[in-house]
BAFI-674746 format. One record per atom (N, C-alpha, C): atom name; y, x negated, z. Coordinates in steps of 0.001 Angstrom, whole numbers. Each point is the difference from the previous one (the first is absolute). Layout:
BEGIN
   a       py       px       pz
  CA        Y        X        Z
...
REM end
This chain:
BEGIN
   a       py       px       pz
   N    22890    -8924    26155
  CA     -203     1936     -579
   C    -1079      503      549
   N     -487     1592      -52
  CA    -1597     -416       51
   C       26     1105    -2082
   N    -1102     -761      -20
  CA     -987     1425    -1389
   C     -227      835     -129
   N     -586     1101     -462
  CA     -830     1059      134
   C     -505     -175    -1819
   N    -1107     -671     -195
  CA     -962       15    -1087
   C    -1117     1121     -369
   N       88      565    -1144
  CA    -1482     1441     -514
   C     -248     -467     -704
   N    -1557     -329     -129
  CA     -500     -436     -566
   C    -1275     1339     -596
   N     -446      132    -1099
  CA     -573      961     -311
   C    -1232      168    -1312
   N    -1285     -764      474
  CA     -942     -877     -605
   C    -1325     1095     1090
   N     -311     -215    -1142
  CA    -1669      615      542
   C    -1078    -1980     -354
   N     -425     -155      801
  CA    -1600    -1000     -471
   C     -554      731     1082
   N    -1123    -1361      -51
  CA    -1173      621     -175
   C     -270     -791     1613
   N      816     -717       28
  CA     -622     -924     1720
   C     1470      537      218
   N      782      778      399
  CA     1521      485      273
   C       19     -734     1492
   N     -994     -511     1246
  CA      895     -460      462
   C      -16    -1812      140
   N     -545     -647    -1007
  CA     -246    -1526     -344
   C     1851      197     -924
   N      160      713     -315
  CA     1698      929    -1062
   C      236     -507     1295
   N      147      855      756
  CA     1497     -273      672
   C      -24    -1362      634
   N     -894     -116      101
  CA     -806    -1236      973
   C     1509    -1459     -701
   N    -1260       88    -1386
  CA     1396     -560    -1544
   C     1381      102      402
   N      -46     1607      -82
  CA     1915      201      167
   C      955     -321     1551
   N     -944     -779      875
  CA      528     -502     1143
   C      495    -1076     -316
   N    -1352    -1210     -611
  CA      759     -994      138
   C      460     -404    -1133
   N      578      697    -1054
  CA     1115     -226     -696
   C     1360      654      552
   N      531      902      528
  CA       53      622     1034
   C      855    -1202      587
   N     -465     -292     1180
  CA     -287    -1739      872
   C      705     -784     -936
   N     -887    -1038     -974
  CA      702     -951     -853
   C     1725      583     -680
   N      -23      801      244
  CA     1203      500     -391
   C     1372     -302      344
   N     -521      392     1122
  CA      423      711     1073
   C      569     -670     1682
   N    -2037     -633      683
  CA       11     -430     1174
   C      134      526      208
   N     -191     1207      265
  CA      158      652     1428
   C    -1604      800      755
   N      143     -698      772
  CA    -1484      662      910
   C     -415     1334      359
   N      723      558      -78
  CA      435     1668       55
   C      -69      731     -750
   N     -670     -404     -877
  CA      -48     1418    -2116
   C    -1195      728     1200
   N     1301     1279      221
  CA    -1013     1415      318
   C     -284      849    -1498
   N     -964      937     -263
  CA     -788      504    -1055
   C     -480      690      406
   N     -147      962     -652
  CA    -1152     1586     -104
   C     -607      -30    -1193
   N    -1312       52       30
  CA     -663      456    -1826
   C     -344     1070       52
   N     -728      961    -1843
  CA     -821     1326      390
   C    -1209    -1189    -1091
   N     -639      939      -93
  CA     -516     -667    -1849
   C      591     -735     -886
   N     1477     1291       70
  CA     1010     -350    -1649
   C      653     -918      -23
   N      308      197     1500
  CA     1880     -949      567
   C       69     -782      842
   N      825     -420       45
  CA     1094     -824     1475
   C     1287     -625      341
   N      594      581     1292
  CA     1028     -351      138
   C       19     -989      686
   N      521     -767      -47
  CA     -305    -1265      588
   C     1699     -112      809
   N      770     -912      899
  CA      833       93      683
   C      476    -1527      661
   N      504     -388     -104
  CA      804    -2191      124
   C     1633      742     -314
   N     -733    -1780      715
  CA     1798     -157      109
   C      401    -1347     -879
   N      487     -371     -507
  CA      878     -697    -1044
   C     1092      -19      -75
   N      153    -2260      241
  CA     2146     -403     -276
   C      378       72    -1080
   N    -1902       94    -1468
  CA      404     -140    -1379
   C      665     1504     -463
   N      616     -289    -1150
  CA      877     1576     -564
   C     -665      187     -598
   N      260     1575     -372
  CA     -875      348      -56
   C     -353     -361    -1431
   N      775      -44    -1630
  CA     -260     -269     -582
   C     -940    -1356       47
   N      595     -696      903
  CA    -2013    -1711     -448
   C    -1253      981      786
   N      341     1184      676
  CA    -1882      346      680
   C     -236      642    -1039
   N      953     1462     -514
  CA     -684      763    -1417
   C     -214     -831    -1305
   N      825    -1530      408
  CA     -951    -1310    -1654
   C     -424       32      332
   N    -1066     -614      991
  CA     -880     -295      602
   C    -1762     1645     -176
   N      290      238      450
  CA     -249     1500        5
   C     -664      428    -1520
   N      761     -105     -624
  CA       70      364    -1746
   C     -832    -1049     -311
   N      104     -969      435
  CA    -1050    -1415     -399
   C     -962      499      723
   N     -863      -44      892
  CA     -943      189      235
   C     -984     1509      271
   N     1231     1121      142
  CA     -737     1498     -663
   C      505      253    -1825
   N     1118      453      183
  CA      396      591    -1088
   C     -909    -1094     -795
   N     -231    -1138     -734
  CA     -477     -390     -502
   C     -956      352     -593
   N     -961      398     1235
  CA    -1258      908      219
   C      -36      920     -334
   N      855      831     -729
  CA      389     1934      594
   C      -60      599      880
   N      576     -249      314
  CA     -486      233     1655
   C     1111      390      381
   N      596     1834      302
  CA     1232       60      363
   C      113     -513     1586
   N     1338     -357      196
  CA      476      272     1768
   C     1558      377       56
   N      472       11      864
  CA      916      673     -188
   C      814    -1320     1381
   N     1751     -444      -76
  CA     -206     -984      600
   C     1618     1107     1721
   N     -273     -868      986
  CA     2076     1407     -275
   C      602    -1125     1701
   N      842      222     -390
  CA      960     -442     1468
   C     -699      859     1194
   N     -533      348     1589
  CA     -705      590     1126
   C      726      210      501
   N     1064      984      -28
  CA     1066      324      906
   C     -217     1663      212
   N     -827     -342     1274
  CA     -429      632      688
   C     1350     1634      577
   N     1684      445     -583
  CA      522      581      -43
   C      122      529    -1518
   N     -668     -987     -993
  CA     -637      550    -1585
   C     -845      920      122
   N     -711     -396      910
  CA    -1156      674    -1017
   C    -1279      863      779
   N       25     1080     -657
  CA     -556     1770     -162
   C    -1663     -354      849
   N     -469      574       17
  CA     -978     -278     -799
   C     -948      737     1744
   N    -1376     -210     -180
  CA    -1055      635      794
   C    -1615       64      329
   N       33     -594      682
  CA    -1985     -694     -334
   C      -35       13     1877
   N    -1240     -419      217
  CA     -698      999     1555
   C      896     -980      109
   N     -448       29     2215
  CA      100     -102      934
   C     -396    -1576      334
   N     -392     -254     -313
  CA    -1292    -1339      -83
   C      572    -1027    -1104
   N      -80      598    -1056
  CA      890     -799    -1161
   C     1384     -585       37
   N      473      853      525
  CA     1178      155      193
   C      740    -1364     1090
   N     -883       56     1380
  CA       46     -963      744
   C     -221    -1098     -442
   N    -1554     -193     -784
  CA     -277    -1125      302
   C     1161     -847    -1870
   N     -156      684     -938
  CA     1175     -697    -1254
   C     1000      240      951
   N     1287      739      500
  CA     1180     -476      633
   C      627       72      779
   N     -952     -160     1532
  CA     -323       99     1054
   C     1363     1159     1285
   N     -275     1216    -1031
  CA      272     1044       18
   C    -1462      502     1275
   N      497      496     1226
  CA     -278     1109      293
   C      592     1072      454
   N    -1020     1157    -1369
  CA     1175     1248     -391
   C    -1286      922     1210
   N      575     1074      263
  CA     -581      649      393
   C      244     2562     -882
   N    -1058     -950    -1118
  CA      949      667     -476
   C    -1097     2063      526
   N     1842      865     -183
  CA     -124     1574     1122
   C    -1288      828     -556
   N     -700     -667     -671
  CA    -1064     1243    -1119
   C    -1002    -1177      402
   N     -684      994      935
  CA    -1497      -98      333
   C     -951     -298     -722
   N    -1099     -857       98
  CA    -1668      435    -1475
   C      -57     1544     -389
   N      146      -36      708
  CA     -696     2317     -485
   C     1058      723    -1089
   N     1448    -1065      898
  CA     1518     1133     -763
   C      129     -842    -1659
   N     -965    -1146      -14
  CA      430    -1001     -330
   C    -1142      765    -1773
   N    -1033       29      381
  CA    -1210     1140     -211
   C      -86      781    -1036
   N      930      925     1316
  CA      321     1320    -1066
   C      844     -188     -919
   N      922     -535      124
  CA     1058     -755    -1387
   C     -496     -627    -1134
   N    -1213     -763      373
  CA     -634     -603     -900
   C    -1077      687    -1336
   N      311     1445     1089
  CA    -1060     1090      -86
   C      927      648    -1223
   N     1542       90      690
  CA      415      436     -765
   C      665      124     -660
   N      460     -867     -175
  CA     -227    -1289    -1953
   C      -53      279     -775
   N    -1285     -515      669
  CA     -990     -832    -1269
   C    -1480     2056     -206
   N     -117      423      193
  CA     -813     1282      311
   C      683      797     -187
   N      718       92      430
  CA     1154     1528     -810
   C      507      463     1170
   N     -305     1322      274
  CA      492     1016      920
   C    -1035      477     1189
   N      182     -201     1048
  CA     -504     1518      692
   C      484     1241      737
   N     1437     -918      -39
  CA     1017     1398      820
   C     1084      -90    -1549
   N       88      874      613
  CA      547      912    -1972
   C     1803     -212     1039
   N      110      434      938
  CA     1579     -414      612
   C      702     -869      235
   N     -814    -1717      495
  CA      357      -68      666
   C     -775    -1272      284
   N      494    -1240     -596
  CA     -897    -1339      -40
   C      -53     -470      818
   N     -923    -1742      -97
  CA      561      -62     1645
   C      352     -643     1301
   N      910     -427    -1163
  CA     1119     -306      447
   C     1377      951      795
   N     -499     1282     -201
  CA      338      611      423
   C     1372     1083     -801
   N      451     -769     -931
  CA      577      732     -235
   C     -613      605    -1776
   N     1175     1229     -176
  CA     -238     1446       80
   C      433     -773    -2438
   N     -923      573     -843
  CA     -446       56     -637
   C      301      391    -1413
   N      965     1174      721
  CA     1285      644    -1037
   C     1098     -886      601
   N       61    -1101      767
  CA     1615    -1114       63
   C      242     -376    -1015
   N    -1260     -548     -758
  CA       33     -891    -1205
   C      849      794     -954
   N     1157     -505    -1124
  CA      511       42     -960
   C     -965      475     -880
   N      279      583     -849
  CA     -450      887    -1001
   C     -919    -1377     -919
   N     1683    -1035      -19
  CA     -642     -683     -966
   C     -539    -1321      128
   N    -1161      273     1362
  CA     -838     -786      185
   C    -1117      -43     -684
   N    -1062    -1065     -176
  CA    -1790     1312     -470
   C     -202      328     1626
   N     -338     1049     -897
  CA    -1942      -85      134
   C     -250      440      914
   N     -597     -658     1395
  CA     -691     -655      737
   C    -1466      540     -394
   N      -95     1401      382
  CA     -856      662     -386
   C     -624      221     -864
   N     1380     -365    -1342
  CA    -1255      386    -1217
   C      313    -1064     -905
   N     -407     -783     1240
  CA      538    -1807    -1159
   C    -1791     -673      870
   N        2      226     1068
  CA    -1238       -3      332
   C    -1248      988     -152
   N      217     1046     -533
  CA     -896      655     -388
   C     -350      202    -1445
   N      487    -1167     -789
  CA     -331     -375    -1181
   C    -1144     -197     -434
   N     -942       58     -639
  CA    -1507     -836     -755
   C      296     -428    -1575
   N      146    -1570     1028
  CA     -427    -1004    -1201
   C     -470     1095    -1450
   N      279     -869     -618
  CA     -890      214    -1582
   C    -1522     -523      304
   N    -1269      459     -550
  CA    -1561    -1002      105
   C      625     -449     -485
   N     -607    -1597     -539
  CA       34    -1431     -141
   C    -1126     1026    -2107
   N      262     -359     -765
  CA     -574     -161    -1099
   C     -966    -1072     -600
   N    -1012      135      -27
  CA     -986     -927     -569
   C     -647     -384     -703
   N      525     -564    -1157
  CA      402      453    -1932
   C    -2456     -982      347
   N     -505     1642    -1051
  CA     -873     -841     -288
   C     -689    -1460     -309
   N     -636     -627    -1053
  CA     -818      -86     -319
   C      954     -232    -1455
   N     -308     1077     -742
  CA      812      555     -969
   C     1073     -666     -625
   N     1386     1159      802
  CA      399     -630      349
   C      807    -1212      139
   N     -973     -591      893
  CA      523    -1768      436
   C      331    -1107    -2009
   N    -1733      757     -141
  CA     -151     -643    -1301
   C      789      406    -1504
   N      536     1643      -39
  CA      865       52     -554
   C     1440     -672     -322
   N     -153     -106     2395
  CA     1886     -488     -648
   C     -546    -1492      -47
   N     -338     -827      124
  CA     -897    -1692     -984
   C      533     -118     -906
   N     -858     1018     -390
  CA     -235      113    -1747
   C     2091     -440     -248
   N      465     1648      252
  CA      859      415      163
   C     1507    -1596      266
   N     -497     -621      519
  CA     1554     -345      331
   C     -532    -1301      838
   N    -1218      -27     -402
  CA     -593    -1718     1098
   C     -534     -285     1038
   N     -987     -331      904
  CA       28      -23     1423
   C     1035     -920      692
   N     1177     -783     -714
  CA      659      167     1038
   C     1225     1205      594
   N     -472     1502     -605
  CA      614      968       37
   C      210      407     1425
   N    -2271      229     -281
  CA      240      -12     2164
   C      -56     -289      807
   N      729      932     1067
  CA      930      518     1116
   C    -2220    -1107      973
   N      908      282     1003
  CA     -617     -405     1461
   C    -1849      975     -169
   N      358     1436      230
  CA    -1070     1259     -334
   C     -751      217     -478
   N      183     -445    -1478
  CA     -443      137    -1135
   C     -968    -1649      -20
   N      887    -1191      314
  CA     -921    -1345      455
   C    -1131      289      563
   N       -1      351     1588
  CA    -1029      433      535
   C     -533      772     -570
   N      -75     1158      -62
  CA    -1055     1207    -1160
   C     -740     -969     -445
   N      832    -1308    -1230
  CA    -1379     -325    -1508
   C     -748     -921      502
   N      643     -623     1515
  CA     -552     -608      779
   C    -1467      244      411
   N       34     1220      738
  CA     -918      973      196
   C     -649     -357     -587
   N      306      757    -1141
  CA    -1522      300    -1163
   C     -347    -1187     -199
   N      707    -1220     -304
  CA     -692    -1209      128
   C    -1079    -1003      234
   N     -234      933     1369
  CA     -964     -535     1294
   C    -1274       12      -89
REM end
């Protein structure tokens, strides 16, 4: 059976971490065709094994879970999996040579639509009339234009008052960082 393993961990030597994980998967499966794709904080593995899901999961829990590393393991069944990855990754990871109908320019425009708001008022870059969406759906234009509230940086006096009242363990990461900056 084929499996997908998703690992979410950031390591200062990510390539070595991925190699280590590949070796652990090999020990467990004896699959010489372990495929993977990784970024700075995650990796996806595809491999084949005759072992049961429970046995592989138990082994991974011993290797990863006991270290606090988040992972998901699932049987890979192409017809039961919906995903999107770049065509080069799709070919490498799954052996699927997909020809996406969307050109690089169209994809860039669509990403601009999704992540930076709408430049056009009447249609999105897929040609769908914006008014065609149900009222119940989140208004994407409003959502994308919401400005995040600025993070309030506490003053040294506020931090010292909090330590006095609640103790140093009550400080959050921002407050600890400010305190650390003042101590230099």
